[in-house]
N, C-alpha and C positions, 0 to 999 in steps of 0.2 A: 503494498500500499504506500508506503513510503517512497519506493522508486516513482509509482504513478503519480504521485505528490509532487516531486522532482518533474516529471515531465509537462504535467500539468504547468510548472514553474517559469520554466521554458518560454514555454508559449505566452506565459501571463507577463512575465517580463519584457520581451520582445514587441508586446501589446501596449504596454507601458511607454518604452522609447519611443515607440510610432505614437503614442497618444499626446507624447512631450514633447515630441519634434515639430519643425519648421516645416513648411510645402509639402504636406503630407501626399499630397498627390501623387509627386514626382518619384515617389520610393519604388523603387525597381523589383518587383516579388521576385521576378527572376533572379538576380542577383542578392538578394536576402537571401532568399532559399539557399543558392550556392554557397553564402558564408556560414549557415547555420550547417549545412551539411560538410562543410570544410572544416569547423569547428568543432563538431561529434565527432567526426573520424580522427580529426590531431589526437584529443580525447583518448578515442578506442586504442587508438597507435603506442600513445605516450604509456597508458596506464594497464594495458590488459594484452600488450605482444610480451612472451616474455621475456624474448631476448632483447627488449628494448625498455623493457621494466629493469631486467638484470645490469644492461648498462647504466639507466639512471640509478640502479642502488648503488651502483660503485660510486657514486657523487658524494655518498654517504662518508666514504674513506676519504676522499679527498677533504671535504669539508672538516673532518676528524683531525686529517695531518695540519689543515689551516689554522685551527683551534688550537691545537698543539703546542704550534709556532708561535702563534700568540701571546699564548700564558709562558713557554719560555720567554718573548722579551718582555711581558707585564711583572713575572718574577722577579727578573733580575733589577729592573730600575726600581717596582715599588715595594719588593720584598712580599711579606706575607699579606698584605693588604692587596695587593696584584696576585693572590692567588698560589705564593711560595709555600714552604713548609711553616706551619702555626710554633710560635715559641712558648706557647701555654696552650692545654687542653681544652677543645670546644666543649662547652657546657649545652649550645642550643643547636643543632643539627639545620645547617645552611648559615647560620649566624655568620659564618668567615666569607660568603660570597658578598662582593660590593659590585653592582652593575659598571658604575664607572670606569674602576682598575680592574676590572677584569672581561668581562663581554665585549664592553663599547669599544675597547682599543681594537677591535677586529676590523673595523671599520677600516683604520691607519691600513694594516696590509692589507685590506682588500685594494683599496686606492690603487696602490702601490704595486700590486698586481696586476690590475685593470690596466695602469697606465706601461707596463712591462710588457704586456701583449701587444696592445697596439703597435708600441715603439717598436714590437720585432714581427710585426703582421700576422701575427697568428688570428687575431680575434675580427681584423676586417674582414678577409674571405669569407668566415663564417656567418656575420652580417649581411653581404651581398649576395649571398647564397639563399638567407633568407628571404631576400627584398626579392631577387626572381623569383623566386616560389611565388611569392604573396603577388607580384605583375601579373605571372600566370595563372594564377588560380582564381584570383579575387577581382583584378582588371582594374588594380590602385596603380599612377602613376610612381614611377619610377622614385623619385626622391622622397614621394609619402610610403611607398615600400621601405625603401633603406632608414628612414627614421623612425618606422613602426618597430625593423627588424632589430636595430640598434635598441629600441626601449629595453630587450629581452637582456642586456648586459650592463646598460648604462640607464641615468636618471633622466628626469623630463627637460632639464636642459641642456643635459651634455649630448643626449641621442640629437637634437634636431641641429646642432653643432656639423653634425655631419653633411648638411644642405642647408647651410646658411644662405648663400646664393640665392637659391630659390624659394626661400619663405616670400620672399614680396611677389609673386609670379603664380603663386598658388591661388586656386580657387578657393570662396568661401568653406565649402566641403572638404577641401582640402587641408585645410588649415586647423578646420575642426580637428580634424583626423588626427592630425600631428599631437594636438591639446589631449584628445581623447587617450592616445598612446601612450601619453606622459604619464595621467592619471589615472591607465586601470595597470599601471605593472611598476615594479620596486627596481633599483640600482642594483647590481652586482655587491657591491659596497656592502649593503647592509641585509643582502641575501644571506649570508653566511651568520651573520648578529642574529636575526632569527631563525634561523635552522638551528640553532644552538641554545634558544631559549626552548624550543619545542621539542628537543630532540629526545628529551625524559619521556614525552607524552602521547608523541606521533612517531611511530617506526617510518624511517626512510624519509624523516623531516627533509631534510637536504633536498633531496631527488625531487618531493614535489612541490618547492619552491621554485625549484627549476623547470619544473613540468608548466608550475602555473605563468611563469614566465613566459615560455614559447607558447602555453594557449593563449595569454590575453593577445597576442599579435591578432591572430585572426576574430576572435574575439570583440578584442577593440574595434577593425575595420566593419563588423558586421553593423552593432551598436550605433557606431559614428555615421553608417552609412543613411540609415533611418531616422536618428535624427536629424540630421542635415542631408540630406541626399543629392549628388552631383547633378546641377543643371547647365553649367557650364563647359566650356570646351577645356581639356585641361592640356598646361603648356608644360610640365616638369616630367616628362618623360624620358625616357632615355638612359643608354649608359651615363652614370655617375662616377666619380674618382672619387678616389679613398679620401679622408680627411688628412691634413697636416697635421701628426701628432705635436710640433713643437717641440720636442723634445731629441735634443742632438747627440746624445751617448747614452749608454743602458744607464750609468749613475744620474748622470740630468734627468734621466726619467725617475728613477727611484725619489731623485730630491722632490722635482715637481710633483710626482705621485703623494711623495710623504707631507708634502705643503697642503695638496688639495685636499688629502682626507682629515689634516688637523684644523682646515676650516671647519668641514663637514661637521666632525667629531664635537669641535665645541658648538656648535649650531646645534648638535644634538642633545649635549650636556644640557644648554642653556635654555631649548624648546622645553624639554622634560621637565625640569626644575618649575620653569614657570607654567605650564601646561596645568601640570598637575597642582602647585598650589593655586591657581585660578578655579578647579573643579573643586577641590575642598573648599575655598572660599564662596564659591556658587551654591555647594550644598550644605554650608552651616545658616544660610541665608534664606533659601527653600526650605529646611530646619525650624524655621519661625514659622510655617503655616503649618493647619492642623494635619496631625498625621494621616494617612488612613490605609484601612487593612493591618493597623496596630504598628503600622513603620515609617520613621520619617519620610517625607518624599525629596529623593535626591536627582540630581542630574542624570545617572544611571538610570534611575525607574522611568524617569519619563521619555530619555530616548530610547528605552527597549521597548516601550508600549508603542512608539510612534515604529520603528524598525522591527516589532515584532511580525506583525504579517508579511514583510521581506521575507524575514528568515523560514516563514512557514514554507511560503511558495518556494523554497528552494529544496525543502523536503525533512524538515527539523520538526517534531511534536508539537503541537503547543507547547505542552509543562517545558519544553527549553527553548522556545522562539523568544519568550521574553528576555531570558538571559542570554540567550545570542542576540537578540536585539540591541538590547545593552552594550555589548562589544562594538557593532554594527554602528550604533551611534558614536560612543567612545572614538571610534576609527573615524570617524568622518567630521565631527568634533575638533579633536585633536589631531590624532596621527595614529596611523598603523603602530609601531612601537608601544604604547602603551596597551593598546587594544591588546597586542600580542603577551606582555605581559601580563594584563588580565586575564586572559584566557589560559595561562602557563596556571595560573594563581587558583582557577577551577579545581574541584576533584568529581568524580565521574558521579558524583550523585544527582549533578549542576547542569552534566552535560556529557552524551557518552560521544565513545572511540568514533562514530561514525560521525556525529555532529561536530566533533573537532574536526576534521578532515575537512569537512564541509567548510568550517567558518577559516580556516586555512587558507582555499582556495578565495572565499569571499571577501577576506581581509588584505589579500596579497596586490593594493594598490597605494598609490599614493592622492586619490581622489578624499583632500581636507583641506581646509580653508586657510592653513599656515603653507601647503604645497601650491595652492592659486597665487599666494603672494608672491610665491617663487619662479613659478612659471611665467606669473603676467610680465615680471623684471626681467627675465631674461630672453623670453620673446620678444618683448617692446621694444628689447635695446639693440638684438639682432636684427629685427625687422619694424625700423621704427613706421614707416608709411603704414602699417598694416595694425599698431597700436590700439585706435580705436577699434576694430575688428575682433583686437581679440581682447581685451576687456569687455566686450559685448557678449561674446563666447563663453567669457571665465564662468560663471555659476552653470552655463549648461552643459560645461566641459567635466564638473565637478560629479555632477548628474549620469552623464555617459560612462566615467570613470566605474562612477559606483554599479550602474546596472551591469556594466563589463564581468563586471569581479562574479556580483551576485550568478550572471547569468552563469561564469565558470564555477561557482558552488554547486549551480543547478545542478550541471552536466553530470560532476561528479557524484552527486548526491543519484542521477538515473543510475551511474554505473558500480556503484557499490550499494 
């Protein structure tokens, strides 16, 4: 029954995207149907074909190696605070874990690895191969396909750097697709961090995060073309060159990757501190209102009620939908890291293993208000002549990004 519920949810989520879109009569049913078929087939291949599943399972070993390497660095620099041997007996299990000094520094290591792999020309062929597949199967322009494929590995601002010269020439639909691709995925720099947080709870968590990143490409194209269909002639097709890495040597790539990672790390730490404080403050204000159902009103409870129907559509039983809805609301208003931290704290009585897996996919995207500011600032700088249009599409891109990740969650619910 839950799988049938997920199947109904897939149709309902696409209907919501259509209802919230613009120029609905211009939506190509053929292209939408093809996009849905490609997205589902991609999910089936990645999740159900044994050989492919084993190959993605090997990613967990790579993530484990990266985590161990990061822990070696934090232990050396920060001592027992960074995960080294404790100079005292541990009285409370888990009390020795310090998020800022043990888990978050993985972002630094991943930033350097990503920069090195681009400088060594390892990632560009993979990105271009995915772009070619997206062009041939879904009919998107070369620039859009390249940016969407790059979102598998990079963030919402880094990926469009691949196609910076083409942004000004894009149609409104293509521009929205670029924004949706950014909102519907996560960067490789934080993928390992999230996988580390959920590894104790979800088997092969790292593999699922990678699959979610790959699956997000066709799903983002499907949702964006339903919400803002193409009505103009595309001017950004054809073969595109690789981006300039701006690194002159391997050591230079390491230094620049570290600097970029440090900026990202500090932003993550600062945002976590401020956003958690603001949520606590908001809950303190809401607690002044009369209690409902024997419990104080909180931001999480309110968001849970709003997003619970969406979680039900993904295939969760209603008894777990409110809890899951609270996570989706936290992810949308704050960010996905806080939502994943909250998910890691929940026990199996609140949300079962199948629901955890669905939520992993449903929250695997940057669609939140803080990210919107980053995207508008980045794209507006790259394409100043399109700044007004980028601003106008901003809130719509949060909706499209959220619908995309929820669609992935529903598809996973259908297959599990």
